[in-house]
C-alpha positions in Angstrom: 50.5 62.0 123.7 49.7 58.5 122.6 48.7 59.7 119.1 51.8 61.9 118.7 54.2 59.1 119.8 52.5 56.7 117.5 52.8 59.0 114.5 56.4 60.0 115.1 57.5 56.4 115.6 55.5 55.2 112.6 57.1 58.0 110.5 60.6 57.1 111.7 60.2 53.3 111.1 58.7 54.0 107.7 61.6 56.2 106.8 64.1 53.6 107.9 62.3 50.8 106.1 62.0 52.7 102.8 65.7 53.7 103.0 66.7 50.1 103.5 64.5 48.9 100.7 66.0 51.5 98.3 69.5 50.5 99.4 68.8 46.8 98.8 67.2 47.5 95.4 70.0 49.7 94.2 72.8 47.5 95.5 71.6 44.1 94.4 69.3 44.8 91.5 70.9 47.8 89.9 74.4 46.8 91.1 75.0 50.5 92.1 74.8 51.3 95.8 73.7 54.8 96.8 76.7 56.3 98.5 75.7 58.0 101.8 72.3 56.4 102.2 73.4 54.2 105.1 74.8 57.3 106.8 71.7 59.3 106.1 69.6 56.4 107.6 71.6 56.6 110.8 69.8 59.8 111.8 66.2 58.5 111.7 67.4 55.1 113.1 68.9 56.7 116.2 65.8 58.8 116.7 63.7 55.7 116.3 65.7 53.7 118.9 65.8 56.5 121.4 62.2 57.6 121.1 61.2 54.0 121.2 63.0 53.5 124.5 61.3 56.6 125.9 57.9 55.3 124.6 58.6 51.9 126.3 59.2 53.9 129.5 56.1 55.9 129.0 54.0 52.8 128.5 55.9 51.0 131.3 56.6 48.1 128.9 60.3 47.7 129.3 61.8 44.2 129.6 62.2 43.3 133.2 63.5 40.3 135.2 61.2 40.3 138.2 62.6 37.2 140.0 62.3 38.8 143.4 58.5 39.2 142.9 58.1 35.5 143.2 59.2 35.6 146.8 57.2 38.6 147.8 53.6 37.9 148.8 51.9 41.2 149.5 51.0 44.0 147.1 52.7 46.5 149.4 55.9 44.4 149.2 55.7 44.5 145.5 55.3 48.2 145.6 58.3 48.6 147.8 60.4 46.4 145.4 59.1 48.6 142.6 60.2 51.8 144.5 63.7 50.3 144.9 63.8 49.3 141.2 62.6 52.8 140.0 65.1 54.5 142.4 68.0 52.5 140.9 66.6 53.2 137.4 66.4 56.9 138.2 70.0 57.1 139.5 71.4 55.2 136.5 69.4 57.2 134.0 70.5 60.5 135.6 74.1 59.4 135.4 73.7 58.4 131.7 72.0 61.7 131.0 74.9 63.6 132.5 77.3 61.6 130.3 75.1 62.2 127.2 74.9 65.9 128.0 78.7 66.1 128.2 79.1 64.2 125.0 76.5 66.3 123.1 78.2 69.5 124.3 81.5 68.2 123.0 79.8 67.3 119.7 78.3 70.8 119.4 81.6 72.5 120.4 83.8 70.6 118.0 81.2 70.7 115.2 81.6 67.0 114.5 80.3 65.9 111.0 79.4 62.6 109.5 82.1 60.9 107.4 80.5 60.9 104.0 77.7 63.5 103.9 79.4 66.0 106.3 76.1 66.4 108.2 76.3 67.7 111.8 76.4 64.7 114.1 74.8 66.9 116.8 71.3 66.2 115.4 71.8 62.5 116.1 73.4 63.0 119.5 70.6 65.2 120.8 68.2 62.2 120.4 70.0 60.5 123.3 69.6 63.5 125.5 65.9 64.0 124.7 65.1 60.3 125.3 67.0 60.1 128.6 65.2 63.3 129.9 61.9 61.8 128.9 62.8 58.5 130.6 63.7 60.4 133.8 60.3 62.1 133.7 58.4 58.8 133.2 60.5 57.1 135.9 59.7 59.9 138.3 56.0 59.4 137.5 56.2 55.7 138.2 58.3 56.2 141.3 55.6 58.5 142.7 52.9 56.0 141.9 54.9 53.2 143.6 55.7 55.3 146.6 52.0 56.0 147.1 51.2 52.3 146.9 54.1 51.3 149.2 52.9 53.8 151.9 49.3 52.8 151.5 48.2 56.1 149.9 47.7 54.8 146.4 46.2 51.8 144.7 47.7 48.4 145.7 48.2 47.1 142.2 51.3 49.1 141.4 
């Protein structure tokens, strides 16, 4: 999975970078911007952001503000705090997934299209659903690991 994630994210960031370079060149050197390129770049950009967020969840490298850990002395206490944090994350992510699912269904039902190129917006919207579902899966994985550590059944360095 590491290799696939790395390749997909590299392909997406490369696509966005090339598109931006082309847009800068045509706009400022040739004085003729390519109409619709920014809109076309929206699709790989959204997929990049959403899959990047899922990848950060997979690698457990999200930005955190772990102030309470300063006051907790034991590894089991840290694990219990992590269980609380993962539980809150799970509830919030599930709630956001429900909203994203509702929005994506609306997008599919109304056949929304982009403003210039008339591309279906559904293909950008579904990136949010996929990322949130992946994040839920990774959060459940981490929650199980922290629960095991908090109850003394797992490793203490959770």
